[in-house]
N, CA and C of each residue as an Amber inpcrd file, in Angstrom:
protein
   339
 -17.4300000-131.8930000  75.6580000 -16.7770000-130.6080000  75.8650000
 -17.8250000-129.5070000  75.9270000 -17.5370000-128.4990000  76.7410000
 -18.4180000-127.3550000  76.8580000 -18.0490000-126.2830000  75.8560000
 -18.8230000-125.2180000  75.8960000 -18.6060000-124.1160000  74.9640000
 -17.2220000-123.4850000  75.1680000 -16.8180000-123.3240000  76.4250000
 -15.5030000-122.7300000  76.6830000 -14.3960000-123.6100000  76.1100000
 -14.5060000-124.9270000  76.2820000 -13.4990000-125.8390000  75.7290000
 -13.4470000-125.7580000  74.2100000 -14.6090000-125.6040000  73.5850000
 -14.6560000-125.4380000  72.1250000 -13.9310000-124.1640000  71.7050000
 -14.1470000-123.0850000  72.4670000 -13.4800000-121.8190000  72.1470000
 -11.9680000-121.9310000  72.3400000 -11.5510000-122.6140000  73.4050000
 -10.1130000-122.7870000  73.6390000  -9.4760000-123.5460000  72.4840000
 -10.1450000-124.5680000  71.9820000  -9.6340000-125.3090000  70.8160000
  -9.5680000-124.4120000  69.5820000 -10.5820000-123.5620000  69.4270000
 -10.5920000-122.6140000  68.3030000  -9.4260000-121.6290000  68.4230000
  -9.1750000-121.1320000  69.6400000  -8.0620000-120.2090000  69.8510000
  -6.7180000-120.9010000  69.6050000  -6.6010000-122.1410000  70.0380000
  -5.3590000-122.8940000  69.8160000  -5.1010000-123.0730000  68.3230000
  -6.1520000-123.3950000  67.5810000  -6.0120000-123.5410000  66.1250000
  -5.6150000-122.2170000  65.4960000  -6.1740000-121.1160000  65.9880000
  -5.8360000-119.7900000  65.4680000  -4.3730000-119.4700000  65.7510000
  -3.9050000-119.8120000  66.9340000  -2.4910000-119.5820000  67.2590000
  -1.5840000-120.3770000  66.3240000  -1.9400000-121.6290000  66.0760000
  -1.1180000-122.4740000  65.2060000  -1.1480000-121.9900000  63.7590000
  -2.3530000-121.7930000  63.2290000  -2.5240000-121.5230000  61.7990000
  -2.2470000-120.0760000  61.4210000  -2.6610000-119.1380000  62.2450000
  -2.5290000-117.7290000  61.8980000  -1.2250000-117.1270000  62.4060000
  -0.8300000-117.5220000  63.6170000   0.3310000-116.9030000  64.2500000
   1.5970000-117.7470000  64.1610000   1.4530000-119.0190000  63.7920000
   2.6190000-119.8880000  63.7270000   3.1990000-120.2090000  65.0910000
   2.3270000-120.2680000  66.1100000   2.7440000-120.5000000  67.4870000
   2.0930000-121.7830000  67.9950000   2.8850000-122.6530000  68.6030000
   2.3260000-123.8390000  69.2510000   1.9700000-123.4440000  70.6820000
   0.6810000-123.4220000  71.0140000   0.2730000-122.8910000  72.3130000
   0.5430000-123.8310000  73.4800000   0.8290000-123.2360000  74.6110000
   0.8510000-123.9270000  75.8950000  -0.6240000-123.9910000  76.2950000
  -1.2250000-125.1550000  76.1840000  -2.6720000-125.2870000  76.3580000
  -3.1330000-124.9200000  77.7660000  -2.3500000-125.2170000  78.7680000
  -2.7350000-124.8690000  80.1400000  -2.7540000-123.3480000  80.3160000
  -1.7400000-122.6750000  79.7910000  -1.7110000-121.2110000  79.8590000
  -2.8550000-120.6200000  79.0460000  -3.0980000-121.1360000  77.8620000
  -4.1960000-120.6410000  77.0340000  -5.5250000-120.7980000  77.7690000
  -5.7170000-121.9200000  78.4260000  -6.9430000-122.1560000  79.2070000
  -7.0900000-121.0900000  80.3020000  -6.0130000-120.8360000  81.0220000
  -6.0640000-119.8590000  82.1200000  -6.2980000-118.4420000  81.6070000
  -5.6480000-118.0800000  80.5140000  -5.8560000-116.7500000  79.9340000
  -7.3040000-116.6150000  79.4620000  -7.8280000-117.6540000  78.8300000
  -9.2110000-117.6290000  78.3440000 -10.1830000-117.4830000  79.5080000
  -9.9810000-118.2370000  80.5630000 -10.8490000-118.1280000  81.7440000
 -10.7560000-116.7160000  82.3220000  -9.5620000-116.1430000  82.3060000
  -9.3610000-114.7900000  82.8050000 -10.1000000-113.7240000  82.0090000
 -10.4280000-114.0240000  80.7710000 -11.1900000-113.0670000  79.9480000
 -12.6430000-112.9740000  80.3950000 -13.0780000-113.9650000  81.1600000
 -14.4420000-113.9500000  81.6750000 -15.4900000-114.0930000  80.5880000
 -16.6690000-113.5240000  80.8290000 -17.7770000-113.6960000  79.8930000
 -17.5830000-112.9920000  78.5450000 -16.5420000-112.1690000  78.4320000
 -16.3050000-111.4600000  77.1660000 -16.1270000-112.4250000  75.9950000
 -15.6040000-113.6240000  76.2620000 -15.3410000-114.5650000  75.1670000
 -16.6310000-115.0730000  74.5210000 -17.7600000-114.9040000  75.2160000
 -19.0370000-115.3990000  74.6930000 -19.8280000-114.3240000  73.9420000
 -19.3800000-113.0830000  74.0250000 -20.0780000-111.9840000  73.3410000
 -19.3270000-111.6410000  72.0580000 -20.0520000-111.6400000  70.9590000
 -19.4220000-111.4630000  69.6490000 -18.5360000-110.2270000  69.5940000
 -19.0420000-109.0920000  70.0340000 -18.2770000-107.8560000  69.9400000
 -17.0860000-107.8520000  70.8930000 -17.2720000-108.3140000  72.1080000
 -16.2160000-108.2690000  73.1190000 -15.1750000-109.3680000  72.9420000
 -15.5080000-110.4050000  72.2080000 -14.5780000-111.5310000  72.0720000
 -13.4230000-111.2330000  71.1220000 -13.5200000-110.1460000  70.3810000
 -12.4510000-109.7740000  69.4570000 -11.8900000-108.4070000  69.8180000
 -10.6980000-108.1330000  69.3200000 -10.0200000-106.8650000  69.5510000
 -10.0670000-106.0570000  68.2640000 -10.5020000-104.8090000  68.3800000
 -10.4980000-103.8980000  67.2380000  -9.1210000-103.2320000  67.1920000
  -8.2380000-103.7900000  66.4120000  -6.8400000-103.3510000  66.3890000
  -6.6690000-101.9250000  65.8730000  -7.6400000-101.4200000  65.1440000
  -7.5230000-100.0570000  64.6150000  -8.1110000 -99.0150000  65.5650000
  -8.6850000 -99.4430000  66.6770000  -9.2990000 -98.5480000  67.6560000
  -8.2690000 -98.2110000  68.7330000  -7.7220000 -97.0080000  68.6740000
  -6.6690000 -96.6240000  69.6190000  -7.1660000 -96.6160000  71.0630000
  -8.4400000 -96.3150000  71.2670000  -8.9800000 -96.3440000  72.6310000
  -9.0030000 -97.7720000  73.1730000  -9.3400000 -98.7380000  72.3300000
  -9.3380000-100.1290000  72.7840000  -7.9210000-100.5830000  73.1050000
  -6.9690000-100.2070000  72.2850000  -5.5820000-100.5830000  72.5510000
  -5.0900000 -99.9630000  73.8530000  -5.5270000 -98.7520000  74.1380000
  -5.1720000 -98.0920000  75.4020000  -5.8110000 -98.8320000  76.5760000
  -7.0490000 -99.3170000  76.3950000  -7.7050000-100.0950000  77.4580000
  -6.9580000-101.4080000  77.7110000  -6.4600000-102.0280000  76.6490000
  -5.6690000-103.2570000  76.8160000  -4.3880000-102.9330000  77.5860000
  -3.7620000-101.8320000  77.2200000  -2.5320000-101.4250000  77.9050000
  -2.8060000-101.1810000  79.3960000  -3.8400000-100.4100000  79.6980000
  -4.1290000-100.0610000  81.0890000  -4.7310000-101.2300000  81.8660000
  -5.7610000-101.8530000  81.3080000  -6.5030000-102.8740000  82.0380000
  -5.8330000-104.2250000  82.0870000  -5.2280000-104.6370000  80.9950000
  -4.6240000-105.9670000  80.9710000  -3.1400000-105.9180000  81.3260000
  -2.3830000-105.1380000  80.5870000  -0.9340000-105.1500000  80.7980000
  -0.5370000-104.5660000  82.1500000  -1.1190000-103.4250000  82.5050000
  -0.7070000-102.7790000  83.7490000  -1.4090000-103.3660000  84.9640000
  -2.7340000-103.5540000  84.8760000  -3.4620000-104.0370000  86.0490000
  -3.3430000-105.5460000  86.2190000  -3.6490000-106.3050000  85.1910000
  -3.6490000-107.7630000  85.3070000  -2.2300000-108.3310000  85.3650000
  -1.3830000-107.9000000  84.4340000  -0.0220000-108.4520000  84.3890000
   0.9530000-107.7140000  85.3040000   0.5470000-106.5490000  85.8060000
   1.3850000-105.8200000  86.7530000   2.6130000-105.1690000  86.1500000
   2.5440000-104.8300000  84.8700000   3.6860000-104.2010000  84.2160000
   3.6990000-102.6980000  84.5020000   4.8710000-102.1060000  84.6870000
   4.9410000-100.6580000  84.9300000   4.6530000 -99.8830000  83.6430000
   4.1550000 -98.6730000  83.8070000   3.8730000 -97.8230000  82.6480000
   5.1680000 -97.5690000  81.8790000   5.0680000 -97.7490000  80.5640000
   6.2480000 -97.6170000  79.7190000   5.8120000 -97.5710000  78.2580000
   6.6480000 -96.9630000  77.4260000   6.3730000 -96.9400000  75.9850000
   6.4300000 -98.3390000  75.3960000   7.1450000 -99.2380000  76.0520000
   7.2890000-100.5890000  75.5220000   5.9680000-101.3670000  75.5610000
   5.0170000-100.9270000  76.3840000   3.7370000-101.6340000  76.4590000
   2.9940000-101.5480000  75.1280000   2.8460000-100.3430000  74.6040000
   2.1500000-100.2030000  73.3230000   2.9740000-100.8330000  72.2140000
   4.2900000-100.7890000  72.3220000   5.1420000-101.4610000  71.3520000
   4.9010000-102.9660000  71.3560000   4.7130000-103.5430000  72.5430000
   4.4020000-104.9680000  72.6540000   3.0620000-105.3060000  72.0400000
   2.0860000-104.4450000  72.2720000   0.7630000-104.6470000  71.6650000
   0.8870000-104.6350000  70.1500000   1.6190000-103.6680000  69.6210000
   1.7840000-103.5560000  68.1670000   2.5170000-104.7810000  67.6020000
   3.4950000-105.3010000  68.3260000   4.2200000-106.4920000  67.8690000
   3.2940000-107.7040000  67.8330000   2.4630000-107.8580000  68.8600000
   1.5120000-108.9670000  68.8980000   0.5150000-108.8500000  67.7400000
   0.0490000-107.6390000  67.4640000  -0.8820000-107.4450000  66.3450000
  -0.2110000-107.7480000  65.0120000   1.0830000-107.4530000  64.9090000
   1.8280000-107.7810000  63.6870000   1.9120000-109.2960000  63.5250000
   2.2150000-110.0020000  64.6160000   2.2860000-111.4680000  64.5720000
   0.9320000-112.0530000  64.1850000  -0.1240000-111.4970000  64.7440000
  -1.4780000-111.9940000  64.4810000  -1.8950000-111.7040000  63.0350000
  -1.3260000-110.6640000  62.4730000  -1.6460000-110.3030000  61.0930000
  -2.5900000-109.1170000  61.0570000  -2.0770000-108.0050000  60.6340000
  -2.8820000-106.7720000  60.6220000  -4.1200000-106.9060000  59.7450000
  -4.0340000-107.6870000  58.6740000  -5.1780000-107.8170000  57.7700000
  -6.2370000-108.7710000  58.3140000  -5.9050000-109.5280000  59.3500000
  -6.8510000-110.4510000  59.9650000  -7.8600000-109.6440000  60.7850000
  -9.1090000-109.6340000  60.3540000 -10.1280000-108.8280000  61.0220000
 -10.6080000-109.4370000  62.3350000 -10.5160000-110.7420000  62.4850000
 -11.0020000-111.4060000  63.6870000  -9.8520000-111.7640000  64.6160000
  -9.4220000-110.8030000  65.3850000  -8.3580000-111.0360000  66.3540000
  -9.0300000-111.3430000  67.6900000  -9.0150000-112.6210000  68.0500000
  -9.6740000-113.0310000  69.2840000  -8.9440000-112.4640000  70.4980000
  -9.7190000-111.9170000  71.4180000  -9.1640000-111.2950000  72.6220000
  -8.2790000-112.2760000  73.3980000  -8.7430000-113.5030000  73.5810000
  -7.9650000-114.4850000  74.3350000  -6.6260000-114.7750000  73.6560000
  -6.6020000-114.7930000  72.3390000  -5.3550000-115.0420000  71.6010000
  -4.4170000-113.8530000  71.7540000  -4.9490000-112.6400000  71.6290000
  -4.1270000-111.4410000  71.7970000  -3.5470000-111.4150000  73.2100000
  -4.3700000-111.6860000  74.2110000  -3.8920000-111.6790000  75.5920000
  -2.8400000-112.7710000  75.8130000  -3.0760000-113.9480000  75.2500000
  -2.0950000-115.0380000  75.3640000  -0.7500000-114.5870000  74.7770000
  -0.7870000-114.0120000  73.5870000   0.4480000-113.5580000  72.9390000
   1.1330000-112.4630000  73.7520000   0.3430000-111.5930000  74.3890000
   0.9220000-110.5480000  75.2320000   1.5840000-111.1460000  76.4760000
   0.9490000-112.1320000  77.0830000   1.5400000-112.8040000  78.2400000
   2.8870000-113.4050000  77.8520000   2.9380000-114.0770000  76.7140000
   4.1930000-114.6780000  76.2470000   5.2200000-113.5950000  75.8910000
   4.7740000-112.5430000  75.2000000   5.6800000-111.4710000  74.7700000
   6.3770000-110.8210000  75.9670000   5.6040000-110.5470000  77.0210000
   6.1550000-109.8770000  78.1910000   6.6520000-110.8530000  79.2690000
   6.6580000-112.1610000  78.9310000   7.1740000-113.1820000  79.8320000
   6.5020000-113.1110000  81.2070000   5.1690000-113.0730000  81.1990000
   4.4020000-112.9420000  82.4420000   3.5400000-114.1670000  82.7470000
   4.0060000-115.3270000  82.3270000   3.2700000-116.5540000  82.5860000
   3.0480000-116.7840000  84.0700000   3.9350000-116.2590000  84.8940000
   3.8430000-116.4710000  86.3410000   2.5560000-115.8880000  86.9290000
   1.9550000-114.9330000  86.2650000   0.6860000-114.3580000  86.7330000
  -0.4100000-115.4270000  86.7670000  -0.2860000-116.4240000  85.9080000
  -1.3200000-117.4490000  85.7740000  -0.9620000-118.7610000  86.4510000
   0.0670000-118.7730000  87.3100000   0.4100000-120.0120000  88.0050000
  -0.1250000-120.0310000  89.4160000
């Protein structure tokens, strides 16, 4: 297995153990690949949930541009719900896991088919 496969397994374990979610491994793989090289950089591989600017970037760059969702108050509400599921006290919120949970939350799996 390569480094990316190791990370995907780590993200799957995080989804199971931290979020109580059994991941769709094919979707998780596609979401992880979609994150690009960010998954290999320590700072970029995680989401700073307390940074409102980062959450706004997720809303604009991922939810609106990548997933094609229209601008709405429900977008930030979805982000907050995903962060609640992930656990607010959990300092290491992996970007690929957050994005996976957002794809599932907004029922946008079709973007990755």
